[in-house]
N, CA, C and O atoms as a Tinker XYZ file with bonds, in Angstrom:
   344  protein
     1  N     17.145000  -66.626000  -74.372000    73     2
     2  CA    16.947000  -67.724000  -73.038000    64     1     3
     3  C     16.317000  -69.064000  -73.478000    63     2     4     5
     4  O     15.090000  -68.990000  -73.538000    81     3
     5  N     16.791000  -70.171000  -73.774000    73     3     6
     6  CA    16.369000  -71.294000  -74.185000    64     5     7
     7  C     17.150000  -72.175000  -73.732000    63     6     8     9
     8  O     18.137000  -71.679000  -73.190000    81     7
     9  N     17.093000  -74.024000  -73.729000    73     7    10
    10  CA    16.974000  -75.092000  -73.699000    64     9    11
    11  C     16.866000  -76.009000  -74.083000    63    10    12    13
    12  O     15.659000  -76.243000  -74.034000    81    11
    13  N     17.617000  -77.226000  -74.703000    73    11    14
    14  CA    17.000000  -77.985000  -74.889000    64    13    15
    15  C     16.717000  -79.173000  -73.742000    63    14    16    17
    16  O     17.600000  -79.397000  -72.913000    81    15
    17  N     15.539000  -79.883000  -73.715000    73    15    18
    18  CA    15.648000  -80.771000  -72.620000    64    17    19
    19  C     14.887000  -82.035000  -73.306000    63    18    20    21
    20  O     14.040000  -82.060000  -74.199000    81    19
    21  N     15.587000  -83.220000  -72.454000    73    19    22
    22  CA    14.887000  -84.684000  -72.601000    64    21    23
    23  C     13.672000  -84.881000  -71.694000    63    22    24    25
    24  O     13.803000  -85.275000  -70.535000    81    23
    25  N     12.518000  -84.604000  -72.231000    73    23    26
    26  CA    10.807000  -84.857000  -71.414000    64    25    27
    27  C     10.574000  -86.577000  -72.096000    63    26    28    29
    28  O     10.363000  -86.811000  -73.286000    81    27
    29  N     10.653000  -87.363000  -71.269000    73    27    30
    30  CA    10.157000  -88.790000  -71.171000    64    29    31
    31  C     10.698000  -89.661000  -72.460000    63    30    32    33
    32  O     10.281000  -90.796000  -72.692000    81    31
    33  N     11.580000  -89.056000  -73.187000    73    31    34
    34  CA    12.553000  -90.171000  -74.451000    64    33    35
    35  C     12.018000  -89.037000  -75.402000    63    34    36    37
    36  O     11.741000  -89.466000  -76.522000    81    35
    37  N     11.731000  -87.205000  -75.153000    73    35    38
    38  CA    11.516000  -86.678000  -76.450000    64    37    39
    39  C     12.419000  -85.167000  -75.999000    63    38    40    41
    40  O     12.291000  -84.394000  -75.050000    81    39
    41  N     13.393000  -85.204000  -77.222000    73    39    42
    42  CA    13.984000  -83.629000  -77.108000    64    41    43
    43  C     13.322000  -82.986000  -77.091000    63    42    44    45
    44  O     12.501000  -83.426000  -77.896000    81    43
    45  N     12.834000  -81.789000  -76.596000    73    43    46
    46  CA    12.203000  -80.445000  -76.705000    64    45    47
    47  C     12.481000  -79.174000  -76.442000    63    46    48    49
    48  O     13.048000  -79.216000  -75.350000    81    47
    49  N     12.421000  -78.080000  -76.785000    73    47    50
    50  CA    13.048000  -76.568000  -77.097000    64    49    51
    51  C     12.289000  -76.005000  -76.001000    63    50    52    53
    52  O     11.080000  -76.220000  -75.919000    81    51
    53  N     12.799000  -75.425000  -75.305000    73    51    54
    54  CA    11.900000  -74.703000  -74.155000    64    53    55
    55  C     12.273000  -73.504000  -74.044000    63    54    56    57
    56  O     13.476000  -73.268000  -74.152000    81    55
    57  N     11.209000  -72.280000  -73.766000    73    55    58
    58  CA    11.873000  -70.985000  -73.597000    64    57    59
    59  C     11.339000  -70.509000  -72.052000    63    58    60    61
    60  O     10.315000  -70.956000  -71.535000    81    59
    61  N     12.084000  -69.685000  -71.532000    73    59    62
    62  CA    11.330000  -68.928000  -70.559000    64    61    63
    63  C      9.822000  -68.223000  -71.087000    63    62    64    65
    64  O      9.423000  -67.653000  -72.103000    81    63
    65  N      9.130000  -68.714000  -69.469000    73    63    66
    66  CA     7.675000  -68.523000  -69.844000    64    65    67
    67  C      7.181000  -68.860000  -70.987000    63    66    68    69
    68  O      6.235000  -68.246000  -71.481000    81    67
    69  N      7.801000  -69.960000  -71.603000    73    67    70
    70  CA     6.894000  -70.810000  -73.002000    64    69    71
    71  C      5.910000  -72.201000  -72.565000    63    70    72    73
    72  O      6.083000  -72.831000  -71.522000    81    71
    73  N      4.922000  -72.501000  -73.531000    73    71    74
    74  CA     4.297000  -73.162000  -73.210000    64    73    75
    75  C      4.355000  -74.720000  -73.929000    63    74    76    77
    76  O      3.366000  -74.668000  -74.660000    81    75
    77  N      4.862000  -75.851000  -74.097000    73    75    78
    78  CA     4.713000  -77.016000  -74.404000    64    77    79
    79  C      3.792000  -78.001000  -74.355000    63    78    80    81
    80  O      3.091000  -78.129000  -73.351000    81    79
    81  N      3.672000  -78.809000  -75.409000    73    79    82
    82  CA     2.862000  -80.178000  -74.823000    64    81    83
    83  C      3.537000  -81.481000  -74.852000    63    82    84    85
    84  O      3.805000  -82.025000  -75.923000    81    83
    85  N      3.812000  -81.985000  -73.750000    73    83    86
    86  CA     4.379000  -83.244000  -73.588000    64    85    87
    87  C      4.121000  -84.529000  -73.182000    63    86    88    89
    88  O      4.900000  -84.626000  -72.234000    81    87
    89  N      3.588000  -85.510000  -73.259000    73    87    90
    90  CA     2.974000  -87.005000  -73.662000    64    89    91
    91  C      3.513000  -87.623000  -72.322000    63    90    92    93
    92  O      4.544000  -87.123000  -71.872000    81    91
    93  N      2.903000  -88.694000  -71.613000    73    91    94
    94  CA     3.206000  -89.291000  -70.569000    64    93    95
    95  C      3.726000  -88.691000  -69.450000    63    94    96    97
    96  O      4.742000  -89.130000  -68.910000    81    95
    97  N      3.097000  -87.676000  -69.026000    73    95    98
    98  CA     3.908000  -86.903000  -67.839000    64    97    99
    99  C      2.912000  -87.232000  -66.472000    63    98   100   101
   100  O      1.915000  -86.530000  -66.303000    81    99
   101  N      3.120000  -87.935000  -65.859000    73    99   102
   102  CA     2.202000  -88.633000  -64.358000    64   101   103
   103  C      3.076000  -87.757000  -63.452000    63   102   104   105
   104  O      4.215000  -87.919000  -63.016000    81   103
   105  N      2.112000  -86.709000  -63.298000    73   103   106
   106  CA     2.101000  -85.394000  -62.379000    64   105   107
   107  C      0.362000  -84.820000  -62.365000    63   106   108   109
   108  O     -0.508000  -84.955000  -63.226000    81   107
   109  N      0.324000  -84.245000  -61.212000    73   107   110
   110  CA    -1.363000  -83.836000  -61.330000    64   109   111
   111  C     -1.258000  -82.223000  -61.619000    63   110   112   113
   112  O     -0.177000  -81.644000  -61.726000    81   111
   113  N     -2.157000  -81.772000  -61.696000    73   111   114
   114  CA    -2.337000  -80.570000  -62.221000    64   113   115
   115  C     -2.110000  -79.306000  -60.847000    63   114   116   117
   116  O     -2.299000  -79.259000  -59.631000    81   115
   117  N     -1.627000  -78.459000  -61.869000    73   115   118
   118  CA    -0.926000  -77.294000  -60.836000    64   117   119
   119  C     -0.177000  -77.766000  -59.725000    63   118   120   121
   120  O     -0.380000  -77.508000  -58.538000    81   119
   121  N      0.988000  -78.710000  -60.380000    73   119   122
   122  CA     1.743000  -78.735000  -59.732000    64   121   123
   123  C      3.197000  -78.562000  -60.189000    63   122   124   125
   124  O      3.194000  -78.661000  -61.416000    81   123
   125  N      4.553000  -78.326000  -59.686000    73   123   126
   126  CA     5.450000  -78.016000  -60.366000    64   125   127
   127  C      6.593000  -79.086000  -60.095000    63   126   128   129
   128  O      7.048000  -79.440000  -59.006000    81   127
   129  N      6.934000  -79.503000  -61.360000    73   127   130
   130  CA     7.652000  -80.577000  -62.180000    64   129   131
   131  C      9.389000  -80.364000  -62.657000    63   130   132   133
   132  O      9.694000  -79.822000  -63.719000    81   131
   133  N     10.276000  -80.825000  -61.797000    73   131   134
   134  CA    11.575000  -80.233000  -62.004000    64   133   135
   135  C     12.168000  -81.430000  -63.066000    63   134   136   137
   136  O     12.116000  -82.611000  -62.723000    81   135
   137  N     12.679000  -81.068000  -64.252000    73   135   138
   138  CA    13.138000  -81.887000  -65.173000    64   137   139
   139  C     15.181000  -81.868000  -65.594000    63   138   140   141
   140  O     15.537000  -81.257000  -66.602000    81   139
   141  N     15.858000  -82.318000  -65.033000    73   139   142
   142  CA    17.197000  -81.755000  -64.643000    64   141   143
   143  C     18.132000  -82.805000  -65.944000    63   142   144   145
   144  O     19.343000  -82.927000  -65.758000    81   143
   145  N     17.653000  -83.328000  -66.881000    73   143   146
   146  CA    17.919000  -83.760000  -68.067000    64   145   147
   147  C     18.371000  -82.580000  -69.412000    63   146   148   149
   148  O     17.950000  -82.899000  -70.525000    81   147
   149  N     19.126000  -81.377000  -69.323000    73   147   150
   150  CA    19.424000  -80.612000  -69.656000    64   149   151
   151  C     20.059000  -80.668000  -70.698000    63   150   152   153
   152  O     21.235000  -80.470000  -70.394000    81   151
   153  N     19.909000  -80.913000  -72.363000    73   151   154
   154  CA    21.252000  -81.316000  -73.173000    64   153   155
   155  C     21.783000  -79.909000  -73.629000    63   154   156   157
   156  O     22.908000  -79.773000  -74.109000    81   155
   157  N     21.067000  -79.068000  -73.481000    73   155   158
   158  CA    21.578000  -77.610000  -74.257000    64   157   159
   159  C     21.411000  -76.644000  -73.641000    63   158   160   161
   160  O     20.196000  -76.585000  -73.451000    81   159
   161  N     22.022000  -75.578000  -73.060000    73   159   162
   162  CA    21.456000  -74.390000  -72.389000    64   161   163
   163  C     22.012000  -73.082000  -73.396000    63   162   164   165
   164  O     23.124000  -72.978000  -73.913000    81   163
   165  N     20.935000  -72.207000  -73.477000    73   163   166
   166  CA    21.669000  -70.766000  -74.210000    64   165   167
   167  C     21.277000  -69.531000  -73.452000    63   166   168   169
   168  O     20.114000  -69.144000  -73.340000    81   167
   169  N     22.411000  -68.894000  -72.900000    73   167   170
   170  CA    21.984000  -68.006000  -71.876000    64   169   171
   171  C     22.256000  -66.130000  -72.509000    63   170   172   173
   172  O     22.847000  -65.320000  -71.795000    81   171
   173  N     21.882000  -65.877000  -73.449000    73   171   174
   174  CA    21.959000  -64.660000  -74.048000    64   173   175
   175  C     23.219000  -64.748000  -74.494000    63   174   176   177
   176  O     24.180000  -64.301000  -73.868000    81   175
   177  N     23.313000  -65.508000  -75.943000    73   175   178
   178  CA    24.311000  -66.257000  -76.466000    64   177   179
   179  C     25.839000  -66.876000  -76.071000    63   178   180   181
   180  O     26.885000  -66.874000  -76.720000    81   179
   181  N     25.557000  -67.339000  -74.901000    73   179   182
   182  CA    26.337000  -68.319000  -74.163000    64   181   183
   183  C     25.687000  -68.821000  -74.173000    63   182   184   185
   184  O     24.546000  -68.555000  -73.797000    81   183
   185  N     26.395000  -70.566000  -74.945000    73   183   186
   186  CA    26.127000  -71.706000  -74.933000    64   185   187
   187  C     27.072000  -72.563000  -74.635000    63   186   188   189
   188  O     28.288000  -72.583000  -74.826000    81   187
   189  N     25.844000  -73.714000  -73.821000    73   187   190
   190  CA    26.727000  -74.526000  -72.873000    64   189   191
   191  C     26.068000  -75.968000  -73.492000    63   190   192   193
   192  O     24.891000  -76.189000  -73.774000    81   191
   193  N     26.912000  -76.613000  -73.572000    73   191   194
   194  CA    26.430000  -78.422000  -73.777000    64   193   195
   195  C     27.074000  -79.119000  -73.165000    63   194   196   197
   196  O     28.270000  -79.044000  -72.885000    81   195
   197  N     25.989000  -80.180000  -72.797000    73   195   198
   198  CA    26.589000  -81.440000  -71.880000    64   197   199
   199  C     26.840000  -82.487000  -72.404000    63   198   200   201
   200  O     26.432000  -82.623000  -73.558000    81   199
   201  N     27.374000  -83.285000  -71.957000    73   199   202
   202  CA    28.234000  -84.372000  -72.395000    64   201   203
   203  C     27.624000  -85.783000  -71.126000    63   202   204   205
   204  O     28.149000  -86.138000  -70.070000    81   203
   205  N     26.531000  -86.218000  -71.716000    73   203   206
   206  CA    25.621000  -85.793000  -72.328000    64   205   207
   207  C     24.287000  -84.737000  -71.827000    63   206   208   209
   208  O     23.477000  -84.270000  -72.628000    81   207
   209  N     24.261000  -84.449000  -70.126000    73   207   210
   210  CA    23.587000  -84.012000  -69.501000    64   209   211
   211  C     24.380000  -82.452000  -68.945000    63   210   212   213
   212  O     25.482000  -82.594000  -68.414000    81   211
   213  N     23.917000  -81.257000  -69.048000    73   211   214
   214  CA    24.350000  -80.384000  -67.629000    64   213   215
   215  C     24.454000  -80.757000  -66.679000    63   214   216   217
   216  O     23.516000  -81.422000  -66.240000    81   215
   217  N     25.574000  -80.551000  -65.885000    73   215   218
   218  CA    25.846000  -81.084000  -64.047000    64   217   219
   219  C     25.135000  -80.033000  -63.423000    63   218   220   221
   220  O     25.604000  -78.897000  -63.485000    81   219
   221  N     24.192000  -80.224000  -62.897000    73   219   222
   222  CA    23.282000  -79.224000  -61.914000    64   221   223
   223  C     22.824000  -78.220000  -62.178000    63   222   224   225
   224  O     23.069000  -77.089000  -61.759000    81   223
   225  N     21.870000  -78.721000  -63.160000    73   223   226
   226  CA    21.246000  -77.325000  -64.457000    64   225   227
   227  C     19.276000  -78.101000  -64.250000    63   226   228   229
   228  O     18.972000  -79.272000  -64.475000    81   227
   229  N     18.665000  -77.393000  -63.953000    73   227   230
   230  CA    17.084000  -78.384000  -63.488000    64   229   231
   231  C     16.200000  -77.052000  -64.203000    63   230   232   233
   232  O     16.485000  -75.871000  -64.003000    81   231
   233  N     15.258000  -77.459000  -64.930000    73   231   234
   234  CA    13.897000  -76.759000  -65.746000    64   233   235
   235  C     12.966000  -77.022000  -64.717000    63   234   236   237
   236  O     12.794000  -78.201000  -64.409000    81   235
   237  N     12.320000  -76.119000  -64.116000    73   235   238
   238  CA    11.240000  -76.238000  -63.747000    64   237   239
   239  C      9.860000  -75.859000  -64.563000    63   238   240   241
   240  O      9.637000  -74.820000  -65.184000    81   239
   241  N      9.220000  -76.706000  -64.429000    73   239   242
   242  CA     7.569000  -76.478000  -65.303000    64   241   243
   243  C      6.419000  -76.917000  -64.230000    63   242   244   245
   244  O      6.322000  -77.913000  -63.514000    81   243
   245  N      5.551000  -75.722000  -64.417000    73   243   246
   246  CA     3.793000  -76.423000  -64.091000    64   245   247
   247  C      3.030000  -76.954000  -65.531000    63   246   248   249
   248  O      3.069000  -76.701000  -66.735000    81   247
   249  N      2.218000  -77.979000  -64.461000    73   247   250
   250  CA     1.611000  -78.933000  -65.021000    64   249   251
   251  C      0.044000  -78.326000  -65.060000    63   250   252   253
   252  O     -0.820000  -78.684000  -64.259000    81   251
   253  N     -0.223000  -77.120000  -66.378000    73   251   254
   254  CA    -1.444000  -76.639000  -66.400000    64   253   255
   255  C     -2.608000  -77.542000  -66.813000    63   254   256   257
   256  O     -3.724000  -77.197000  -66.425000    81   255
   257  N     -2.490000  -78.721000  -67.594000    73   255   258
   258  CA    -3.853000  -79.355000  -67.637000    64   257   259
   259  C     -3.714000  -80.691000  -68.411000    63   258   260   261
   260  O     -2.842000  -80.751000  -69.278000    81   259
   261  N     -4.402000  -81.634000  -68.201000    73   259   262
   262  CA    -4.259000  -82.732000  -68.810000    64   261   263
   263  C     -5.350000  -82.945000  -70.207000    63   262   264   265
   264  O     -6.549000  -82.670000  -70.194000    81   263
   265  N     -4.578000  -83.501000  -71.371000    73   263   266
   266  CA    -5.776000  -83.622000  -72.399000    64   265   267
   267  C     -5.584000  -84.779000  -73.240000    63   266   268   269
   268  O     -4.544000  -85.389000  -73.488000    81   267
   269  N     -6.648000  -84.957000  -73.598000    73   267   270
   270  CA    -6.754000  -86.169000  -74.353000    64   269   271
   271  C     -6.172000  -85.960000  -76.189000    63   270   272   273
   272  O     -6.494000  -85.022000  -76.918000    81   271
   273  N     -5.442000  -86.907000  -76.491000    73   271   274
   274  CA    -5.543000  -86.549000  -77.915000    64   273   275
   275  C     -6.572000  -87.143000  -78.816000    63   274   276   277
   276  O     -7.557000  -87.814000  -78.507000    81   275
   277  N     -6.174000  -86.785000  -79.929000    73   275   278
   278  CA    -7.212000  -87.214000  -80.883000    64   277   279
   279  C     -7.657000  -88.549000  -81.150000    63   278   280   281
   280  O     -6.721000  -89.349000  -81.174000    81   279
   281  N     -9.045000  -89.156000  -81.404000    73   279   282
   282  CA    -9.592000  -90.102000  -81.669000    64   281   283
   283  C     -8.945000  -90.591000  -83.065000    63   282   284   285
   284  O     -9.028000  -89.940000  -84.106000    81   283
   285  N     -8.063000  -92.257000  -82.893000    73   283   286
   286  CA    -7.440000  -92.963000  -84.039000    64   285   287
   287  C     -8.550000  -93.826000  -84.200000    63   286   288   289
   288  O     -8.929000  -94.623000  -83.342000    81   287
   289  N     -9.200000  -93.614000  -85.605000    73   287   290
   290  CA    -9.793000  -94.373000  -86.510000    64   289   291
   291  C     -9.113000  -95.708000  -87.035000    63   290   292   293
   292  O     -8.011000  -95.663000  -87.582000    81   291
   293  N     -9.795000  -96.879000  -86.854000    73   291   294
   294  CA    -8.881000  -98.051000  -87.612000    64   293   295
   295  C     -9.400000  -98.842000  -88.135000    63   294   296   297
   296  O    -10.013000  -99.601000  -87.385000    81   295
   297  N     -9.476000  -99.126000  -89.512000    73   295   298
   298  CA   -10.271000  -99.711000  -90.799000    64   297   299
   299  C     -9.594000 -100.861000  -91.046000    63   298   300   301
   300  O     -8.393000 -100.813000  -91.312000    81   299
   301  N    -10.334000 -102.146000  -90.986000    73   299   302
   302  CA    -9.559000 -103.164000  -91.518000    64   301   303
   303  C    -10.412000 -103.516000  -92.892000    63   302   304   305
   304  O    -11.627000 -103.712000  -92.931000    81   303
   305  N     -9.705000 -103.543000  -93.753000    73   303   306
   306  CA   -10.324000 -104.773000  -94.608000    64   305   307
   307  C     -9.681000 -106.010000  -95.163000    63   306   308   309
   308  O     -8.587000 -106.456000  -94.816000    81   307
   309  N    -10.584000 -106.571000  -96.172000    73   307   310
   310  CA   -10.584000 -107.851000  -96.163000    64   309   311
   311  C    -10.397000 -108.371000  -97.801000    63   310   312   313
   312  O    -10.851000 -107.432000  -98.454000    81   311
   313  N    -10.113000 -109.028000  -98.388000    73   311   314
   314  CA   -10.045000 -109.689000  -99.739000    64   313   315
   315  C    -11.096000 -109.943000 -100.043000    63   314   316   317
   316  O    -11.828000 -110.653000  -99.354000    81   315
   317  N    -11.384000 -109.499000 -100.996000    73   315   318
   318  CA   -13.063000 -110.272000 -102.128000    64   317   319
   319  C    -13.098000 -111.366000 -101.881000    63   318   320   321
   320  O    -14.150000 -111.837000 -101.450000    81   319
   321  N    -11.547000 -112.473000 -102.130000    73   319   322
   322  CA   -11.597000 -113.453000 -102.137000    64   321   323
   323  C    -11.884000 -114.763000 -101.386000    63   322   324   325
   324  O    -12.079000 -115.925000 -101.743000    81   323
   325  N    -11.813000 -113.892000  -99.787000    73   323   326
   326  CA   -12.190000 -114.668000  -98.698000    64   325   327
   327  C    -13.612000 -114.574000  -98.395000    63   326   328   329
   328  O    -14.231000 -115.533000  -97.934000    81   327
   329  N    -14.102000 -113.538000  -98.622000    73   327   330
   330  CA   -15.732000 -113.542000  -98.431000    64   329   331
   331  C    -16.190000 -114.605000  -99.088000    63   330   332   333
   332  O    -15.996000 -114.886000 -100.270000    81   331
   333  N    -17.083000 -115.452000  -97.927000    73   331   334
   334  CA   -17.846000 -116.623000  -98.585000    64   333   335
   335  C    -19.113000 -116.642000  -99.352000    63   334   336   337
   336  O    -20.028000 -115.926000  -98.946000    81   335
   337  N    -19.277000 -117.348000 -100.377000    73   335   338
   338  CA   -20.665000 -116.829000 -101.351000    64   337   339
   339  C    -21.821000 -117.629000 -100.576000    63   338   340   341
   340  O    -21.808000 -118.650000  -99.887000    81   339
   341  N    -22.727000 -116.826000 -100.937000    73   339   342
   342  CA   -24.155000 -117.630000 -100.543000    64   341   343
   343  C    -24.672000 -117.925000 -101.326000    63   342   344
   344  O    -25.736000 -118.524000 -101.174000    81   343
């Protein structure tokens, strides 16, 4: 059993008892969150496709922890012609 769900503008495949990483989710840790934007649902070979979402279908998830992403290093280079001579 799996479903394709729209999380904050991203479409992800979720499975029962599976773990996913979602960006920008405003919920406290150890709380349950419901998502009602289910695009596709596969229940043991029976596929149901929404137009655009499946009515009455909700996915429940538990927030395990909040993480920070990798630090982004930005380098800026200048042209040698613009460096003033001494």
